[in-house]
C-alpha positions as CSV (number, residue, x, y, z in Angstrom):
1,M,-56.2,16.3,11.1
2,S,-53.8,12.7,11.0
3,G,-50.2,14.2,9.8
4,N,-51.0,17.7,9.8
5,T,-47.5,19.8,10.4
6,G,-49.6,23.3,10.8
7,Y,-47.6,24.6,7.4
8,E,-50.8,23.9,5.2
9,G,-52.1,26.8,3.7
10,L,-49.2,29.2,4.2
11,M,-47.1,30.8,1.1
12,P,-43.7,29.2,0.3
13,F,-41.9,32.3,2.1
14,M,-44.3,32.5,5.6
15,K,-43.5,28.8,6.0
16,L,-39.8,29.0,5.7
17,R,-39.6,32.0,7.7
18,L,-41.9,29.4,10.4
19,L,-39.6,27.0,10.4
20,W,-36.7,29.6,10.3
21,T,-38.1,30.6,13.9
22,R,-39.1,27.1,15.4
23,A,-35.0,26.0,14.5
24,Y,-34.0,29.3,16.1
25,Y,-35.6,28.8,19.5
26,S,-34.5,25.1,19.3
27,V,-31.1,26.8,19.2
28,C,-32.2,28.7,22.4
29,F,-32.9,26.0,24.0
30,F,-30.0,23.6,23.0
31,R,-27.2,26.8,24.5
32,S,-29.7,26.9,27.5
33,G,-28.8,23.5,27.7
34,L,-25.5,23.7,27.5
35,L,-25.6,26.1,30.2
36,F,-27.0,23.3,32.2
37,F,-25.8,20.4,31.3
38,L,-22.6,20.7,29.9
39,S,-20.5,21.5,32.7
40,E,-17.5,18.8,34.0
41,E,-15.4,18.1,36.8
42,S,-12.5,15.5,37.0
43,D,-11.6,13.3,39.7
44,L,-7.9,12.7,40.4
45,S,-8.2,10.0,38.0
46,G,-8.9,11.7,35.5
47,N,-12.5,10.7,34.5
48,T,-14.6,13.0,33.9
49,S,-18.5,13.7,35.2
50,V,-21.2,16.1,33.8
51,I,-22.9,18.2,36.8
52,P,-25.9,20.8,37.2
53,F,-24.8,24.1,36.3
54,F,-25.7,25.7,39.5
55,W,-23.6,23.6,41.5
56,L,-20.8,25.7,40.1
57,A,-19.1,28.6,42.2
58,A,-19.5,32.0,41.1
59,P,-16.3,32.4,38.8
60,E,-16.9,29.2,37.2
61,R,-20.5,30.0,35.9
62,S,-19.5,33.2,34.8
63,H,-16.4,31.2,32.6
64,L,-18.8,28.9,31.5
65,I,-21.8,31.5,30.3
66,A,-19.1,34.0,28.8
67,M,-18.1,31.0,26.7
68,I,-21.4,29.8,25.9
69,R,-22.5,32.8,24.4
70,S,-19.6,33.3,22.4
71,L,-21.4,29.9,20.5
72,T,-22.9,32.3,17.3
73,M,-26.4,31.1,15.4
74,K,-23.9,30.0,12.9
75,K,-21.6,28.1,15.0
76,I,-24.3,26.0,16.8
77,F,-26.4,25.4,13.6
78,I,-22.5,24.0,12.0
79,F,-22.4,21.9,15.5
80,I,-25.9,20.3,15.4
81,F,-25.2,19.5,11.9
82,L,-22.2,17.8,12.5
83,A,-23.5,15.9,14.7
84,L,-26.5,15.0,12.7
85,C,-23.7,13.4,9.9
86,F,-21.9,12.0,12.9
87,L,-25.3,10.0,14.4
88,S,-26.2,8.9,10.4
89,N,-22.4,7.5,9.4
90,P,-22.3,4.2,10.9
91,A,-18.9,3.9,10.2
92,L,-18.6,7.0,12.8
93,S,-21.3,6.4,15.2
94,G,-20.7,2.4,15.9
95,E,-23.8,1.7,14.7
96,K,-23.5,-2.0,13.0
97,E,-23.2,-1.5,9.6
98,T,-24.6,-3.9,6.5
99,H,-22.8,-5.0,3.7
100,D,-23.7,-6.0,0.3
101,Q,-20.8,-5.6,-1.6
102,V,-17.2,-5.7,-1.0
103,K,-15.4,-2.1,-1.4
104,I,-11.7,-2.2,-2.2
105,G,-9.4,0.9,-2.4
106,F,-6.2,0.8,-4.4
107,V,-4.2,2.8,-4.6
108,T,-1.2,2.5,-6.9
109,T,0.8,5.4,-9.6
110,L,-1.4,6.0,-12.4
111,T,0.5,9.5,-13.7
112,G,4.4,10.2,-14.9
113,S,6.8,7.5,-15.9
114,A,6.0,4.7,-13.4
115,A,2.3,4.5,-14.8
116,L,3.6,1.6,-16.4
117,I,4.1,-0.4,-13.1
118,G,0.5,0.7,-11.7
119,E,-1.4,-0.1,-14.8
120,D,0.4,-3.5,-14.7
121,M,-0.9,-3.8,-11.0
122,K,-4.2,-2.7,-12.1
123,F,-4.4,-5.4,-14.6
124,G,-3.3,-8.3,-12.1
125,A,-6.3,-7.2,-9.6
126,E,-8.9,-7.2,-12.5
127,L,-7.5,-10.2,-14.1
128,A,-8.1,-11.7,-10.0
129,L,-11.8,-10.3,-10.2
130,E,-12.7,-11.3,-13.5
131,H,-11.5,-15.6,-12.2
132,L,-13.8,-14.7,-9.5
133,K,-16.8,-13.7,-12.0
134,G,-16.7,-9.9,-9.9
135,R,-18.1,-11.8,-6.7
136,M,-16.8,-12.8,-3.2
137,G,-19.1,-15.4,-1.6
138,E,-22.3,-13.4,-2.3
139,L,-21.0,-10.4,-2.4
140,D,-20.5,-8.2,-5.1
141,V,-17.2,-6.6,-5.4
142,S,-16.3,-2.8,-6.2
143,I,-12.4,-2.1,-7.0
144,I,-12.2,1.8,-6.5
145,Y,-8.2,3.2,-7.8
146,E,-6.4,6.0,-6.7
147,D,-2.8,7.9,-8.3
148,D,-0.7,8.5,-5.1
149,E,1.5,10.3,-8.1
150,S,4.9,8.7,-6.8
151,K,4.3,11.6,-3.8
152,P,3.6,10.3,-0.2
153,E,1.6,13.1,0.4
154,I,-0.8,12.2,-2.5
155,G,-0.8,8.8,-1.3
156,K,-2.0,9.8,2.3
157,Q,-4.7,12.0,0.9
158,V,-5.7,9.6,-1.7
159,T,-6.2,6.8,1.1
160,D,-8.2,9.2,3.8
161,K,-10.5,9.8,1.1
162,L,-11.0,5.7,0.3
163,V,-11.1,4.8,3.9
164,Q,-13.7,8.2,4.8
165,W,-15.2,9.6,2.0
166,D,-15.8,6.1,0.0
167,N,-15.7,3.9,3.2
168,V,-13.5,0.5,1.7
169,D,-13.6,-2.3,3.6
170,F,-9.8,-2.9,2.8
171,V,-7.0,-1.1,1.3
172,T,-4.2,-2.7,-1.0
173,G,-1.8,-1.5,-3.7
174,F,1.0,0.7,-2.6
175,I,4.6,0.7,-5.3
176,W,6.6,2.8,-3.2
177,S,7.4,2.5,0.8
178,H,7.3,5.7,1.4
179,V,4.2,5.8,0.4
180,L,2.8,3.4,2.1
181,L,4.4,4.8,5.6
182,A,2.9,8.2,5.0
183,S,-0.7,6.4,4.1
184,R,-0.7,2.9,6.8
185,R,-2.4,5.2,10.0
186,S,-5.1,5.9,7.8
187,V,-5.9,2.4,7.0
188,L,-5.1,1.0,10.4
189,N,-6.4,3.3,12.9
190,A,-10.0,3.5,11.1
191,G,-9.9,-0.9,12.1
192,N,-9.3,-1.5,8.2
193,F,-7.1,-4.2,6.6
194,L,-4.0,-2.9,5.1
195,I,-2.4,-5.6,2.2
196,S,0.7,-4.4,0.6
197,A,1.1,-5.3,-3.1
198,N,4.3,-4.5,-3.8
199,A,5.9,-2.3,-0.9
200,G,8.1,-4.3,1.9
201,P,9.4,-1.7,4.7
202,S,11.6,-3.0,7.1
203,Q,9.6,-0.3,9.6
204,M,6.3,-2.5,8.9
205,A,8.0,-6.0,9.3
206,G,9.5,-5.0,12.7
207,K,8.6,-2.6,14.7
208,M,5.5,-1.2,13.1
209,C,4.1,-4.0,12.7
210,H,0.3,-4.8,13.3
211,D,-2.8,-7.1,13.6
212,N,-4.2,-5.5,9.9
213,F,-1.6,-5.2,8.1
214,F,0.1,-8.5,5.2
215,S,2.2,-8.0,2.5
216,V,1.9,-10.4,-0.4
217,S,5.1,-9.5,-1.8
218,W,8.0,-9.6,0.6
219,Q,10.2,-7.6,2.9
220,G,12.8,-5.0,1.3
221,D,16.0,-6.7,2.1
222,Q,14.9,-9.9,0.7
223,M,15.3,-9.8,-2.7
224,S,19.2,-7.8,-1.9
225,M,19.9,-10.9,0.6
226,A,19.4,-13.3,-2.8
227,I,21.7,-11.6,-4.6
228,G,24.2,-11.5,-2.1
229,E,24.2,-14.9,-1.6
230,V,24.3,-15.6,-5.5
231,L,27.5,-13.3,-5.8
232,N,28.9,-14.9,-2.2
233,K,28.5,-18.6,-4.5
234,K,30.4,-17.1,-7.7
235,G,32.7,-16.1,-5.7
236,I,33.0,-12.4,-6.0
237,K,35.6,-10.6,-4.0
238,N,34.4,-6.7,-4.6
239,I,31.3,-4.8,-5.5
240,Y,30.3,-1.3,-6.1
241,M,26.6,0.0,-5.1
242,M,23.8,2.0,-6.5
243,A,20.6,2.9,-5.7
244,P,17.9,5.6,-4.9
245,N,18.1,7.5,-1.9
246,Y,14.6,6.5,-0.2
247,T,13.4,4.0,2.3
248,A,13.2,0.7,-0.3
249,G,16.5,1.8,-1.6
250,K,17.7,1.9,2.1
251,D,16.6,-1.7,2.5
252,M,17.5,-3.2,-0.5
253,I,21.4,-1.8,0.6
254,S,20.8,-3.1,4.0
255,G,19.9,-6.7,3.3
256,F,22.7,-7.1,0.6
257,L,25.4,-6.2,3.3
258,R,23.1,-8.6,5.8
259,V,25.2,-11.4,3.6
260,F,27.6,-10.2,1.3
261,K,31.0,-11.7,2.9
262,G,33.2,-9.7,0.5
263,Q,33.9,-5.7,0.3
264,V,32.1,-3.4,-0.5
265,M,34.1,-0.1,-2.7
266,G,32.0,2.4,-2.7
267,I,28.1,3.2,-2.2
268,D,26.3,6.0,-4.2
269,Q,22.4,6.7,-3.1
270,T,21.2,9.0,-5.6
271,K,18.2,11.6,-5.7
272,W,14.7,9.8,-5.8
273,G,12.1,12.4,-4.8
274,G,10.7,15.1,-6.4
275,V,12.3,15.2,-10.1
276,P,14.9,11.4,-9.2
277,Q,18.3,11.7,-10.6
278,L,18.6,10.2,-14.5
279,D,22.1,11.0,-15.2
280,F,24.6,8.5,-13.9
281,S,28.0,10.3,-15.3
282,A,29.4,11.0,-12.3
283,E,28.8,7.5,-10.4
284,F,30.0,5.4,-13.1
285,A,33.0,7.0,-13.5
286,K,33.8,6.3,-9.8
287,V,32.8,2.8,-10.5
288,R,35.6,2.6,-12.6
289,S,38.3,3.7,-11.1
290,S,37.1,2.1,-8.0
291,G,38.5,-1.8,-8.9
292,A,35.5,-3.5,-8.4
293,D,34.7,-7.1,-9.7
294,A,30.9,-6.4,-10.1
295,L,28.6,-3.6,-10.2
296,W,25.4,-4.3,-7.8
297,A,22.2,-1.9,-8.5
298,F,18.8,-0.9,-7.3
299,Y,16.5,1.5,-9.9
300,P,12.7,0.5,-10.2
301,G,10.6,2.3,-12.6
302,K,11.0,5.3,-14.0
303,S,14.8,5.7,-14.0
304,N,15.8,1.7,-15.0
305,F,15.7,2.1,-18.1
306,S,18.0,5.4,-18.1
307,F,20.6,3.4,-15.7
308,L,21.0,0.4,-18.7
309,N,21.2,2.3,-21.5
310,Q,24.4,4.9,-19.6
311,Y,25.5,1.4,-18.5
312,E,26.3,0.1,-21.8
313,Q,27.3,3.8,-23.4
314,S,30.1,4.1,-20.4
315,G,31.5,0.7,-21.5
316,L,31.3,-0.2,-18.3
317,A,29.0,-3.4,-19.7
318,E,32.4,-4.7,-21.0
319,H,34.5,-4.6,-18.2
320,I,31.9,-5.1,-15.2
321,P,29.5,-7.4,-15.1
322,L,26.2,-6.1,-13.8
323,Y,23.7,-7.9,-10.6
324,T,20.7,-6.1,-10.3
325,V,17.2,-6.0,-8.0
326,F,13.9,-4.4,-9.6
327,V,15.7,-3.0,-12.7
328,F,14.1,-5.9,-15.0
329,D,10.4,-6.6,-15.5
330,A,7.8,-7.2,-17.9
331,T,7.1,-3.8,-18.0
332,T,10.1,-2.6,-19.3
333,L,11.5,-5.5,-21.2
334,P,9.7,-4.7,-24.3
335,R,11.4,-1.2,-24.6
336,M,14.8,-2.6,-23.7
337,Q,14.3,-5.1,-26.2
338,E,13.3,-2.6,-28.7
339,A,16.0,-0.3,-27.9
340,G,18.6,-3.1,-28.3
341,L,20.2,-2.6,-25.1
342,K,22.8,-5.9,-25.4
343,S,23.6,-5.9,-21.5
344,V,19.9,-7.1,-20.8
345,P,20.1,-10.8,-22.5
346,G,21.7,-13.2,-19.8
347,S,21.2,-10.6,-16.7
348,L,20.7,-12.3,-13.6
349,F,18.4,-10.9,-11.0
350,P,16.1,-12.5,-7.5
351,Q,12.8,-13.0,-7.4
352,F,9.9,-15.3,-5.4
353,W,7.9,-15.3,-8.6
354,D,8.7,-15.9,-12.4
355,P,5.9,-16.6,-15.2
356,T,7.4,-19.8,-16.0
357,L,6.8,-21.9,-12.2
358,N,4.5,-24.6,-13.2
359,I,2.0,-23.7,-10.6
360,P,-1.9,-24.6,-12.0
361,A,-2.8,-20.8,-10.6
362,N,0.4,-19.5,-11.9
363,N,-0.1,-21.3,-15.4
364,V,-3.9,-20.2,-15.5
365,F,-3.1,-16.7,-15.1
366,V,0.1,-15.7,-17.1
367,T,-2.1,-17.6,-20.4
368,D,-5.1,-15.1,-18.6
369,F,-3.0,-12.1,-18.8
370,R,-0.7,-13.2,-22.0
371,A,-4.3,-13.6,-23.7
372,K,-5.5,-9.7,-22.4
373,H,-2.5,-7.8,-23.1
374,N,-0.1,-9.7,-25.8
375,R,2.8,-9.5,-23.5
376,Y,4.0,-11.6,-19.8
377,P,2.9,-10.3,-16.8
378,S,5.4,-8.7,-14.9
379,F,5.7,-9.6,-10.6
380,Y,3.6,-6.5,-9.6
381,A,0.5,-8.0,-12.1
382,A,1.2,-10.9,-9.8
383,Q,1.4,-9.8,-6.5
384,S,-2.2,-7.5,-7.3
385,Y,-4.1,-11.2,-8.4
386,D,-2.5,-12.3,-5.0
387,A,-4.0,-9.4,-3.1
388,I,-7.3,-9.7,-4.4
389,N,-7.5,-13.2,-4.2
390,L,-6.7,-12.9,-0.3
391,I,-9.3,-10.3,0.2
392,N,-11.0,-12.8,-1.0
393,L,-10.2,-16.0,1.2
394,A,-11.2,-13.0,4.0
395,V,-14.9,-12.2,2.9
396,T,-15.6,-15.7,2.0
397,S,-14.2,-17.4,5.2
398,V,-16.6,-15.3,7.2
399,K,-19.7,-15.5,4.6
400,G,-19.7,-12.1,3.7
401,D,-20.2,-10.7,7.6
402,L,-17.1,-7.5,7.1
403,T,-18.0,-7.0,10.7
404,D,-16.3,-10.4,11.6
405,R,-12.5,-8.7,11.8
406,E,-11.0,-11.5,13.9
407,G,-12.6,-14.1,11.8
408,M,-11.2,-12.4,8.1
409,R,-7.5,-11.9,10.0
410,M,-7.4,-15.3,11.1
411,A,-8.4,-16.8,7.8
412,M,-5.7,-14.8,5.8
413,E,-3.1,-15.7,8.6
414,T,-3.7,-19.2,7.0
415,A,-2.6,-18.3,3.3
416,D,-4.9,-20.4,2.1
417,F,-5.7,-19.5,-1.6
418,P,-4.1,-20.5,-4.8
419,S,-1.3,-18.1,-4.7
420,V,0.8,-18.1,-8.1
421,R,3.8,-18.5,-6.5
422,G,2.5,-21.9,-4.8
423,K,2.3,-22.8,-1.3
424,F,3.6,-20.1,1.0
425,R,3.1,-18.9,4.9
426,F,2.9,-16.1,6.4
427,G,5.4,-15.0,9.7
428,R,4.3,-13.5,13.2
429,N,4.7,-10.0,11.3
430,H,2.3,-10.9,8.3
431,F,5.0,-10.9,5.7
432,P,5.3,-14.3,3.3
433,I,7.9,-17.1,4.4
434,Q,8.4,-18.1,0.4
435,N,10.7,-18.9,-1.5
436,F,13.6,-17.0,-3.4
437,Y,14.4,-17.6,-7.1
438,L,17.1,-16.7,-9.9
439,R,16.0,-15.2,-13.1
440,K,17.6,-15.0,-16.1
441,I,16.2,-12.8,-18.9
442,V,16.3,-15.4,-22.0
443,T,14.5,-15.2,-25.4
444,D,11.0,-17.5,-25.9
445,K,10.2,-19.0,-29.2
446,E,8.2,-16.0,-29.7
447,S,11.2,-14.1,-30.0
448,N,10.1,-12.1,-26.8
449,W,12.8,-11.4,-24.1
450,T,10.7,-12.7,-20.8
451,S,13.0,-14.9,-17.8
452,E,13.2,-18.1,-16.5
453,V,14.4,-19.7,-13.7
454,V,18.1,-20.7,-13.2
455,E,18.1,-22.2,-9.5
456,T,16.3,-21.8,-6.3
457,I,18.6,-19.1,-4.0
458,F,16.7,-19.9,-0.6
459,I,13.7,-22.2,0.1
460,D,11.1,-20.6,2.8
461,H,13.1,-17.4,3.5
462,Q,11.7,-15.0,6.7
463,D,13.1,-11.4,6.7
464,P,15.5,-10.4,9.3
465,Y,13.1,-8.2,11.6
466,V,10.1,-10.3,12.4
467,D,11.8,-10.4,15.9
468,A,11.3,-6.9,16.1
469,C,7.6,-7.5,15.7
470,L,5.9,-7.7,19.2
471,R,2.2,-7.8,17.9
């Protein structure tokens, strides 16, 4: 009879026993096959070739027999199962994979005090996808969000999950430089594209640059270089510096020292990892006694409110002006306004973007974001919006053929998409070459604290690490 397996008419337990018996003898033949085929020899150049078992000398045959016999039935079944899994996974077996959707992994912080930033990044990405009507060309798009908990080890774990389990085509997000550095190999070694929507560590702009890594934000030194240039123009002669002690904090300090022409009266790098330092009374006492004309600070996310509140309570705000990078943004300004922090209005800080930039893509972005969330978007949201649109450029340029890595890379290198910052271009290290502006905290017509552009600090500014990029 056609299709007869020989199991018809048997009781269920007999069928199971017969299947087990066949499997057992199949494994026995498999183990014998190992004896015959899995003998290798190497030539002087390190190349290996399989040789028949009986070609081996007696001691070698004895050693190989002992090794094969040590493979228990359980181990061999596990080996066969894993081999079948490998062969059935196109991403691992090398089989060409077809795509009916674009899968984007998005790593950010969604719990803890920094969740405000992660949420804003998520809002920006979702608005971009809404403007694309949920599709990139002919392909549907799904975004899988993962929480890094602000920890590099967790960031790497969820990135591994996105690449190995979810089989995403792109990974983006990343608030923190140390999380990005811990996770980068998980994406790049798999041949996928990694697009930073915020973190810009110096290592990845220089020696660790990669063909498949792009940043739609900035390199960490650049913001501090911009504010350093502002202080030079203002004639500030000496300054005290404060920043958290992690990768981005070090880059910010390095960038400022590259351009500031005055004297640095002291540098404090406060605890960041684990439970960050939120009591700055000892540092503010040193600032007061240092004789500095101004205070420079970098405190993003979880610590900026505490920093500013204590800056006012210490009385420093009345005598020593504050110049910052990444202390003010639209996620924290509403809380600062509610708390009545008097030192905030009029504060100056640098950025590559502002909600008031009169650019078509930016006008649509800001208007629709405010309509959905009843507040201004932050630069975190703006960068995430651009990240999704850069991915759209890659996908549509190859007509949805996600196996065409070279074509997608070449398309992204053009930066030919409607960015909220206006036209920019990528450097050799795939970091933006772009303008940087001096922004000031102001009150809008609806009595909300926001910002506006005071002046352009740098035009077409490139990061200082590009020459070390040898990709």
